[in-house]
C-alpha positions in Angstrom: 92.3 94.8 9.2 93.8 98.2 10.1 96.4 99.8 7.8 98.3 103.0 8.1 97.0 105.1 5.2 100.1 107.2 4.8 102.4 104.1 4.7 100.1 102.4 2.2 100.0 105.4 -0.1 103.8 105.8 0.1 104.3 102.2 -0.8 101.9 102.4 -3.7 103.7 105.4 -5.2 107.2 104.2 -4.4 109.7 103.0 -6.9 109.5 99.4 -5.7 109.0 97.0 -8.6 105.4 95.9 -9.3 104.5 92.3 -9.9 101.9 93.2 -12.5 100.1 96.3 -13.8 97.6 97.3 -16.5 94.2 98.6 -17.3 91.1 96.7 -16.1 87.4 97.4 -16.0 85.8 97.1 -12.6 82.2 96.9 -11.3 81.7 97.9 -7.7 83.6 96.5 -4.7 84.7 98.2 -1.6 87.0 101.2 -2.2 85.9 101.7 -5.8 83.1 104.2 -6.6 80.0 102.6 -8.2 79.8 103.7 -11.9 76.5 105.2 -13.2 76.2 102.7 -16.0 76.7 99.0 -16.5 79.8 99.3 -18.7 82.1 99.3 -15.8 84.9 101.8 -15.0 88.3 101.5 -16.6 91.1 102.0 -14.0 94.8 101.5 -13.8 95.7 98.6 -11.5 99.1 97.9 -9.8 99.9 94.7 -8.0 102.7 94.8 -5.4 103.0 91.8 -3.2 99.6 90.9 -1.9 98.3 94.4 -2.3 96.2 95.4 -5.4 96.0 99.2 -5.9 93.6 100.9 -8.3 94.2 104.4 -9.8 92.2 106.8 -11.9 94.9 106.8 -14.5 98.5 105.8 -15.0 99.7 109.3 -13.9 97.5 109.5 -10.8 99.3 110.2 -7.5 96.7 108.9 -5.2 95.1 105.4 -5.2 91.4 105.0 -5.5 91.2 101.8 -3.7 93.1 98.9 -2.2 92.4 95.1 -2.1 94.4 92.9 0.3 94.7 89.5 -1.4 94.4 87.3 1.6 91.7 84.7 2.3 90.4 84.9 -1.2 90.2 83.0 -4.5 90.5 84.2 -8.1 87.8 82.8 -10.4 86.6 83.3 -13.9 83.3 85.2 -14.1 80.9 86.7 -16.6 80.9 90.4 -17.1 77.7 92.5 -17.5 78.9 93.6 -20.9 79.5 91.1 -23.7 82.9 90.5 -25.1 84.6 91.3 -21.8 87.1 88.8 -20.3 86.1 89.0 -16.7 87.3 87.4 -13.4 86.3 87.9 -9.8 88.1 88.1 -6.5 85.9 86.3 -4.0 86.6 86.4 -0.2 85.9 83.6 2.2 84.3 86.1 4.7 80.5 86.1 4.4 78.9 89.4 3.4 81.9 90.7 1.5 81.0 91.7 -2.0 83.4 90.2 -4.7 85.5 92.4 -6.9 84.5 91.9 -10.5 87.2 92.8 -13.0 87.6 92.4 -16.8 90.6 92.5 -19.1 90.8 93.6 -22.7 91.7 90.1 -24.1 92.2 86.5 -23.1 96.0 86.8 -22.8 95.6 89.8 -20.3 92.9 87.9 -18.5 95.1 84.8 -18.0 98.1 86.9 -16.9 96.1 88.7 -14.3 94.5 85.5 -12.9 97.9 83.9 -12.5 99.5 87.0 -10.9 96.6 87.5 -8.4 96.5 83.7 -7.6 100.2 83.8 -6.6 100.1 87.0 -4.6 98.8 85.7 -1.3 101.0 84.9 1.7 99.5 81.4 1.8 100.7 80.7 -1.7 104.2 82.0 -1.0 104.4 79.8 2.1 103.5 76.7 0.0 106.2 77.7 -2.5 108.8 78.1 0.2 107.9 74.7 1.7 108.2 73.1 -1.8 111.6 74.8 -2.4 112.9 73.7 1.0 111.8 70.1 0.2 113.6 70.2 -3.2 116.7 71.7 -1.6 116.7 69.0 1.1 116.4 66.3 -1.6 119.2 67.9 -3.7 121.5 68.0 -0.7 120.9 64.3 0.1 121.4 63.3 -3.6 124.7 65.3 -3.6 125.9 63.7 -0.4 125.2 60.2 -1.8 127.0 61.1 -5.1 130.0 62.4 -3.2 130.1 59.3 -1.1 129.9 56.9 -4.1 132.5 58.9 -5.9 134.9 58.8 -2.9 134.4 55.0 -2.6 135.3 54.6 -6.3 138.4 56.8 -6.0 139.6 55.0 -2.9 139.1 51.6 -4.4 141.1 52.6 -7.5 143.9 54.2 -5.4 144.1 51.4 -2.8 147.7 50.2 -2.7 148.3 46.5 -3.6 151.0 44.3 -2.3 153.9 43.7 -4.7 153.9 40.4 -6.5 157.2 39.3 -4.9 155.6 39.8 -1.5 152.3 38.1 -2.3 153.9 34.8 -3.4 153.5 33.5 0.2 155.8 32.4 2.9 157.8 29.2 2.4 159.2 27.8 5.7 158.9 31.2 7.3 160.9 33.0 4.5 159.4 34.9 1.6 161.3 34.4 -1.6 161.9 37.2 -4.1 161.0 36.9 -7.8 164.5 37.5 -9.1 166.6 35.9 -6.4 166.0 33.5 -3.5 167.1 34.0 0.0 170.6 35.3 0.6 171.7 32.1 2.2 170.8 30.0 -0.8 173.0 31.7 -3.4 175.2 29.5 -5.5 178.9 29.4 -4.6 181.0 32.0 -6.4 178.2 34.3 -7.3 178.9 37.9 -6.3 176.5 40.4 -5.0 176.2 42.1 -8.4 174.8 38.8 -9.9 171.7 38.9 -7.8 169.4 41.8 -8.5 168.7 43.2 -5.1 165.5 45.1 -4.8 166.0 47.2 -1.7 166.6 46.5 2.0 163.2 44.8 2.4 164.5 41.8 0.3 167.5 41.5 2.5 165.3 41.3 5.5 163.0 38.7 3.9 166.0 36.8 2.5 167.6 36.5 5.9 164.4 35.0 7.4 163.5 38.2 9.2 160.2 40.2 8.9 160.4 43.9 8.4 157.4 44.3 10.7 158.8 42.0 13.5 159.3 43.4 17.0 163.1 43.3 16.5 162.9 46.2 13.9 162.1 48.6 16.7 165.8 48.7 17.5 167.6 51.4 15.4 170.9 49.5 15.4 169.2 46.4 13.9 167.5 48.5 11.2 170.8 50.2 10.5 172.6 46.8 10.0 169.8 45.5 7.8 169.8 48.5 5.5 173.6 48.7 5.3 174.1 45.1 4.5 174.0 45.6 0.7 176.4 48.5 1.0 178.8 46.4 3.0 178.7 43.6 0.4 179.4 46.0 -2.5 182.3 47.6 -0.6 183.9 44.3 0.1 183.7 43.3 -3.5 185.3 46.5 -4.6 188.1 46.1 -2.1 188.8 42.5 -3.3 188.9 43.7 -7.0 191.3 46.5 -6.1 193.7 44.3 -4.2 193.7 41.7 -7.0 194.7 44.4 -9.6 197.4 46.0 -7.5 200.3 43.5 -8.0 199.7 43.4 -11.7 200.1 47.1 -12.0 203.4 47.0 -9.9 204.9 44.3 -12.2 204.3 46.3 -15.3 206.2 49.3 -13.8 209.5 47.3 -13.3 212.2 47.6 -16.1 
């Protein structure tokens, strides 16, 4: 793999956030000088993405080495020195020497193993696929929930036919709850004695259907809806005429 050295160094020293960092002991490996003794060499390591940089110290301005964490596995290992919490970066390519590293304690060892295991592009691809699957399932669940909620709302809000219209048709005429058809009123009963409930009852009382083809004519609709007003006006005129002679007789000396 060919890398631009200047770009890699700039990225290593940039202010971009690091995924993990800390001191580790290292034994050999490409890019890291072999120490004269078996105690290992303590270096400052910085993990950015799938790149693991090693520095002489925390204040160093030039990396000592670089490990590209692709095609490798992170495994626990035994360090040459006792009481060291070691792990190794082993590559699948034959002939490549593994990187042996050691942390200061078990907590640091566990944190480094987790961070390095999740740094490869292959791991990120698996995570993205899993997140896409979860997002797809969540969208399907949300769609089903909205559909069921909408069905429940529409079933509660579905208009129901009034009781006086649901009593059925008798001889082609639907009878109202409070009064029968207009033609079956008892003699002498005025329009005020029968509680009319809108023009629809007048249509049904006269044996007509409000949804019949005849209702398409505006003049027919006008007569149907004005029938109650005409009856009330005729009653008012009759009462006015009946009271007029009485008033004139009272005015005479």
